[in-house]
C-alpha positions as CSV (number, residue, x, y, z in Angstrom):
1,M,269.8,63.2,180.5
2,R,273.5,63.6,179.7
3,F,274.0,65.9,176.7
4,N,275.6,64.1,173.8
5,P,275.1,65.3,170.2
6,S,276.3,62.1,168.8
7,F,272.8,60.7,169.5
8,I,271.9,62.5,166.3
9,T,273.9,60.1,164.1
10,R,272.7,57.0,165.8
11,Q,269.0,57.5,165.0
12,P,267.6,55.5,162.1
13,S,267.5,57.3,158.8
14,S,263.7,57.0,158.9
15,T,263.6,58.9,162.2
16,I,265.8,61.9,161.3
17,S,267.0,63.2,158.0
18,T,270.5,64.5,157.3
19,L,269.2,68.1,157.0
20,E,267.4,67.8,160.3
21,A,270.5,66.4,162.0
22,C,272.5,69.4,160.7
23,I,269.9,71.8,162.0
24,Q,269.8,70.1,165.4
25,F,273.6,70.0,165.6
26,R,273.8,73.7,164.8
27,A,271.2,74.5,167.5
28,L,272.9,72.3,170.1
29,I,276.4,73.6,169.5
30,S,275.2,77.3,169.4
31,S,273.6,76.7,172.8
32,L,277.0,75.6,174.3
33,K,278.7,78.8,175.2
34,V,282.3,79.0,176.5
35,A,283.1,82.4,178.1
36,W,286.2,84.0,176.8
37,R,288.9,84.4,179.4
38,K,292.1,86.3,179.3
39,D,295.4,84.4,179.3
40,L,298.0,86.7,180.5
41,K,300.9,84.5,179.5
42,L,299.8,84.1,175.9
43,D,299.0,87.8,175.7
44,Q,302.5,88.5,176.9
45,A,303.9,86.4,174.1
46,I,302.4,88.9,171.7
47,Q,303.5,91.9,173.8
48,N,307.1,90.6,173.7
49,D,307.2,91.1,170.0
50,K,305.8,94.6,170.0
51,R,309.0,96.6,169.9
52,W,310.9,94.7,167.2
53,R,307.8,94.5,165.0
54,L,307.6,98.3,165.2
55,C,311.2,98.6,164.1
56,A,310.6,96.1,161.3
57,R,307.7,98.2,160.0
58,V,309.9,101.3,159.8
59,V,312.7,99.3,158.1
60,K,310.3,97.8,155.5
61,E,309.0,101.3,154.8
62,V,312.5,102.6,154.0
63,L,313.5,99.5,152.0
64,N,310.5,99.9,149.8
65,E,311.6,103.4,148.8
66,P,313.4,104.0,145.5
67,G,317.1,103.6,146.2
68,Q,316.2,102.6,149.8
69,V,316.5,106.2,151.0
70,I,313.9,108.7,152.2
71,A,313.9,112.2,153.5
72,L,313.3,112.3,157.2
73,R,310.4,114.7,156.9
74,Y,308.6,112.4,154.5
75,L,308.9,109.5,156.9
76,E,307.6,111.7,159.7
77,K,304.4,112.3,157.7
78,R,303.8,108.5,157.6
79,R,304.0,108.0,161.4
80,E,300.3,107.4,161.8
81,R,300.2,104.7,159.1
82,L,303.3,103.1,160.6
83,R,301.7,103.3,164.1
84,L,304.8,105.0,165.3
85,P,304.0,106.7,168.7
86,I,307.1,108.9,168.8
87,K,308.8,111.3,166.4
88,V,311.0,109.7,163.8
89,Q,314.1,111.5,165.1
90,T,313.4,110.1,168.6
91,F,312.9,106.6,167.1
92,L,316.3,106.9,165.4
93,S,318.1,107.9,168.6
94,W,316.4,105.0,170.5
95,N,317.3,102.5,167.8
96,P,320.8,103.2,166.7
97,G,322.4,100.8,164.2
98,L,319.4,100.6,161.9
99,F,319.9,103.7,159.7
100,E,322.5,106.3,158.7
101,T,321.5,109.9,158.5
102,Y,323.0,112.1,155.8
103,M,322.2,115.4,154.1
104,D,321.0,115.7,150.5
105,R,318.6,117.7,148.3
106,I,315.1,116.6,147.5
107,R,315.3,118.6,144.3
108,P,318.2,120.2,142.4
109,K,319.1,123.6,144.0
110,S,316.8,123.0,147.0
111,D,318.2,123.2,150.5
112,L,320.0,120.3,152.1
113,V,317.7,118.2,154.3
114,P,318.2,115.1,156.4
115,F,317.8,111.7,154.7
116,I,318.1,108.2,156.1
117,R,319.4,105.0,154.5
118,P,320.1,101.5,155.8
119,S,323.2,101.2,157.9
120,N,326.0,98.7,157.1
121,R,324.8,96.6,160.0
122,L,321.3,96.5,158.6
123,K,322.7,95.6,155.1
124,E,324.6,92.7,156.8
125,F,321.4,91.6,158.4
126,L,319.5,91.6,155.1
127,E,322.2,89.4,153.6
128,E,321.9,87.0,156.5
129,E,318.2,87.0,155.9
130,K,318.6,85.9,152.3
131,R,320.9,83.1,153.5
132,I,318.4,81.8,156.1
133,Y,315.6,81.9,153.4
134,S,317.9,80.0,151.0
135,E,318.7,77.3,153.6
136,N,315.1,76.9,154.5
137,E,313.6,77.1,151.0
138,P,312.4,73.4,151.1
139,L,310.4,74.3,154.2
140,V,308.9,77.4,152.6
141,V,307.9,75.3,149.5
142,S,306.3,72.6,151.7
143,K,304.3,75.2,153.6
144,L,303.0,76.7,150.3
145,C,302.1,73.3,149.0
146,K,300.3,72.5,152.2
147,L,298.2,75.7,152.1
148,L,297.2,74.9,148.5
149,M,296.5,71.2,149.2
150,M,294.1,72.1,152.1
151,S,292.2,74.5,149.9
152,K,288.9,73.6,148.2
153,H,290.1,73.7,144.6
154,R,293.9,73.5,145.2
155,V,294.3,77.2,144.2
156,L,294.6,80.3,146.2
157,S,294.7,84.1,145.4
158,A,298.2,85.4,145.2
159,D,297.1,88.6,146.8
160,K,295.8,86.8,149.8
161,L,299.0,84.8,150.2
162,V,301.0,88.0,149.9
163,E,299.0,89.4,152.8
164,V,299.8,86.5,155.1
165,K,303.4,86.0,153.9
166,R,304.8,87.4,157.3
167,E,302.7,84.9,159.2
168,F,303.9,81.8,157.3
169,G,307.5,83.0,156.6
170,F,307.3,83.6,152.8
171,P,310.0,85.8,151.5
172,N,309.0,89.2,150.0
173,D,309.8,88.1,146.5
174,F,308.3,84.6,146.6
175,L,305.9,85.2,143.7
176,V,308.7,86.4,141.5
177,N,311.6,84.2,142.5
178,L,310.2,81.1,144.3
179,I,307.1,80.1,142.3
180,P,308.9,80.0,138.9
181,K,311.7,77.8,140.4
182,Y,309.2,75.0,141.1
183,P,307.0,74.4,138.0
184,D,306.3,70.9,139.1
185,Y,304.6,72.2,142.2
186,F,303.1,75.6,141.3
187,K,301.6,77.5,138.5
188,L,300.9,81.3,138.5
189,V,297.7,82.0,136.5
190,G,295.5,85.1,135.9
191,A,296.3,88.7,135.3
192,P,299.2,90.0,137.4
193,G,298.6,93.4,139.0
194,E,294.8,93.3,138.7
195,G,294.0,91.4,141.8
196,K,293.1,88.3,139.8
197,T,296.4,86.3,140.1
198,Y,296.2,82.8,141.5
199,I,298.7,80.2,142.6
200,Q,297.6,76.8,141.5
201,L,298.9,73.4,142.7
202,V,300.3,71.5,139.8
203,S,300.9,68.1,141.5
204,W,299.9,66.5,144.7
205,N,302.8,65.5,147.0
206,S,301.8,62.8,149.3
207,D,304.8,63.5,151.6
208,Y,303.1,66.8,152.4
209,A,299.6,65.4,152.9
210,K,300.2,64.6,156.6
211,S,299.2,67.0,159.2
212,V,301.2,67.8,162.4
213,I,298.6,65.8,164.3
214,E,299.1,62.7,162.1
215,Q,302.9,63.1,162.2
216,R,302.8,63.2,166.0
217,A,300.7,60.0,166.1
218,D,303.1,58.2,163.7
219,E,306.0,59.2,165.9
220,E,304.3,58.0,169.1
221,S,303.4,54.7,167.4
222,R,307.0,54.2,166.3
223,L,308.4,54.9,169.8
224,T,305.8,52.8,171.7
225,G,305.2,50.0,169.2
226,I,301.5,50.6,169.6
227,R,299.3,52.0,166.9
228,I,298.3,55.5,168.1
229,R,295.4,57.1,166.3
230,P,295.7,60.8,165.5
231,Y,294.2,63.0,168.3
232,F,294.0,66.6,169.6
233,N,296.0,67.5,172.6
234,W,293.0,69.3,174.3
235,K,294.0,70.8,177.7
236,L,292.7,73.8,179.5
237,P,295.3,75.9,181.3
238,P,295.3,76.2,185.2
239,G,292.4,78.3,186.4
240,F,290.2,77.8,183.3
241,C,287.1,75.8,183.6
242,I,284.0,75.0,181.4
243,K,280.5,73.8,182.3
244,K,279.9,70.1,182.8
245,E,277.6,70.1,179.7
246,M,280.4,71.5,177.6
247,R,282.9,69.0,179.0
248,E,280.8,66.1,178.0
249,W,280.3,67.5,174.6
250,V,284.0,68.0,174.1
251,R,284.7,64.5,175.4
252,D,282.3,62.9,172.9
253,W,283.6,65.2,170.1
254,L,287.2,64.2,170.8
255,E,286.3,60.5,170.5
256,M,285.2,61.1,166.9
257,P,287.7,59.9,164.3
258,Y,290.2,62.6,163.3
259,I,289.6,64.0,159.8
260,S,292.8,65.1,158.0
261,P,292.8,68.7,156.7
262,Y,294.1,67.2,153.4
263,E,291.1,64.9,152.9
264,D,288.4,65.7,150.4
265,V,285.3,66.8,152.5
266,S,283.0,67.9,149.7
267,H,280.6,65.1,150.9
268,L,280.3,66.5,154.4
269,Q,277.4,68.7,155.4
270,P,278.6,72.2,156.4
271,S,276.9,72.1,159.8
272,S,277.8,68.5,160.7
273,R,279.9,67.6,163.6
274,E,282.3,65.9,161.2
275,M,282.8,69.2,159.5
276,E,283.4,70.8,162.9
277,K,286.1,68.2,163.5
278,R,287.7,68.8,160.1
279,N,287.6,72.6,160.5
280,V,289.3,72.4,163.8
281,G,291.9,70.2,162.1
282,V,292.5,72.8,159.4
283,F,292.9,75.6,162.0
284,H,295.3,73.5,164.0
285,E,297.3,72.8,160.8
286,L,297.3,76.5,159.7
287,L,298.5,77.7,163.1
288,S,301.1,74.9,163.1
289,L,302.4,76.0,159.8
290,S,302.7,79.7,160.9
291,I,306.0,80.9,162.2
292,Y,304.7,82.1,165.6
293,R,301.9,79.4,165.9
294,R,299.4,82.3,165.8
295,V,297.6,84.2,163.1
296,P,295.3,87.3,163.2
297,V,291.7,86.2,162.9
298,P,291.0,88.7,160.1
299,S,293.8,87.1,158.1
300,L,292.2,83.7,158.5
301,G,288.8,85.2,157.6
302,K,290.1,86.0,154.1
303,F,290.3,82.3,153.3
304,C,286.7,81.3,154.4
305,E,285.6,80.3,150.9
306,D,288.9,78.6,150.1
307,Y,288.9,76.4,153.2
308,R,285.1,76.0,153.6
309,F,284.9,78.0,156.9
310,S,281.6,79.5,157.9
311,N,281.4,83.3,158.4
312,A,281.1,82.6,162.2
313,F,284.3,80.5,162.2
314,S,286.0,82.5,165.0
315,S,283.6,80.9,167.6
316,V,285.7,77.8,167.1
317,F,288.6,79.3,169.0
318,T,286.5,79.9,172.2
319,R,284.5,76.7,171.8
320,H,287.7,74.7,171.7
321,S,289.5,76.7,174.3
322,G,291.6,73.7,175.3
323,L,293.2,73.8,171.8
324,F,293.2,77.5,171.0
325,Y,293.3,80.9,172.6
326,M,292.0,84.1,171.0
327,S,294.0,87.0,172.2
328,L,292.6,90.5,172.0
329,K,296.0,92.1,172.6
330,G,296.6,95.3,170.6
331,G,293.0,95.5,169.6
332,I,293.4,92.7,167.1
333,E,291.9,89.2,167.5
334,T,294.7,86.7,167.2
335,A,294.2,82.9,167.1
336,M,296.9,81.1,169.0
337,L,297.8,77.4,169.4
338,R,298.0,76.6,173.1
339,E,300.1,73.5,172.9
340,A,302.8,75.5,171.0
341,Y,303.6,77.7,174.0
342,K,305.0,77.2,177.5
343,G,304.1,80.4,179.3
344,D,304.9,83.1,176.9
345,E,307.7,81.2,175.1
346,L,307.3,79.1,172.0
347,I,308.2,75.4,172.5
348,D,308.8,74.2,169.0
349,R,310.5,77.0,167.1
350,D,310.2,77.4,163.4
351,P,313.6,77.4,161.7
352,L,312.6,80.7,160.0
353,L,312.5,82.3,163.4
354,Q,316.3,82.7,163.0
355,I,315.5,85.8,161.0
356,K,313.7,87.4,163.9
357,D,316.4,86.4,166.3
358,K,319.1,88.0,164.1
359,F,317.1,91.2,163.8
360,V,316.6,91.4,167.6
361,E,320.4,90.9,168.0
362,L,320.9,93.9,165.7
363,L,318.6,95.9,167.8
364,N,320.1,94.9,171.1
365,E,323.5,95.7,169.8
366,G,322.3,99.3,169.1
367,Y,320.6,99.5,172.6
368,R,323.9,98.5,174.3
369,E,325.8,101.1,172.4
370,R,323.3,103.8,173.3
371,A,323.4,102.8,176.9
372,E,327.2,103.1,176.9
373,E,327.0,106.5,175.3
374,M,324.5,107.6,177.9
375,K,326.7,106.3,180.7
376,L,329.7,108.3,179.4
377,K,327.7,111.5,179.1
378,T,326.4,111.1,182.6
379,A,329.9,110.4,183.9
380,A,331.2,113.5,182.1
């Protein structure tokens, strides 16, 4: 008999109860295993960012210091926390253009020791970063609204959002400077500094209540003149395969109506296949809102209660391997949206990626200068 979990919902109510259906669905879906397989190209996408992210961590560390200066030896003591595999002095020589080194005293009358501070070029980049954030502020506002609109009670912990600000492209000062600018959208409630501060959605914006999936269907409908229903672009990469039983399950599951991540799903049973469809939609939307179309799984796990995910939510990324890939690169599980990548390159680039591009330009300029200096020394 062909496996098809949809038979559960076609039984008369007198034959099977909702609770029994949920139990059967959970048992059936848990029996369908999809082996994790490495995707070298998507892993490479993460590897490509390794060097500039390391530099960004060091820059952030210095910028967070009073006066944006720090003694070289103090920064050296933080190498382990920064995951810096080389000495700070070596890092500085390999990445010229980021900082200036100068001599100063840690205390009055103490000996002069090396300090570092942002270079003029880094200061110029920081000004450029502000400009890019300013130009894309409506995008940042829409992302924040969408995150709140998908949540169970239209409210999220400020601390959790601060932890994922890099993934979604929120500026460092968004709590202080962005939230108060939009009182029609956001309200900061709770006790600041005590881990009990929340951002609450003030008003529902119907313009934001359309997922990427729904927008794509609308665009296809407009171009073809035929009404296209929202659907997932489920496609395994070359060389990947799943068992026949799982292929049939996926086919039937894909035929189910799409459930928008912005719909109220309080009436759905947690273990129902409808909730599975909805949860996949939420993950798809969250990854689509992220800058790199990928988010560390532990970061997503912080929002289990807010978005109604189960504690075993990460199995979704392997079960629906035609939509997602879970990379283990760097010892961190990272959920990635397959359709967003061609090889190891992003297809649809977030406008906020300009910031990363400008930072990489700054680094490359320093690398070129260092190469020229090494060439001159070799020639001499």
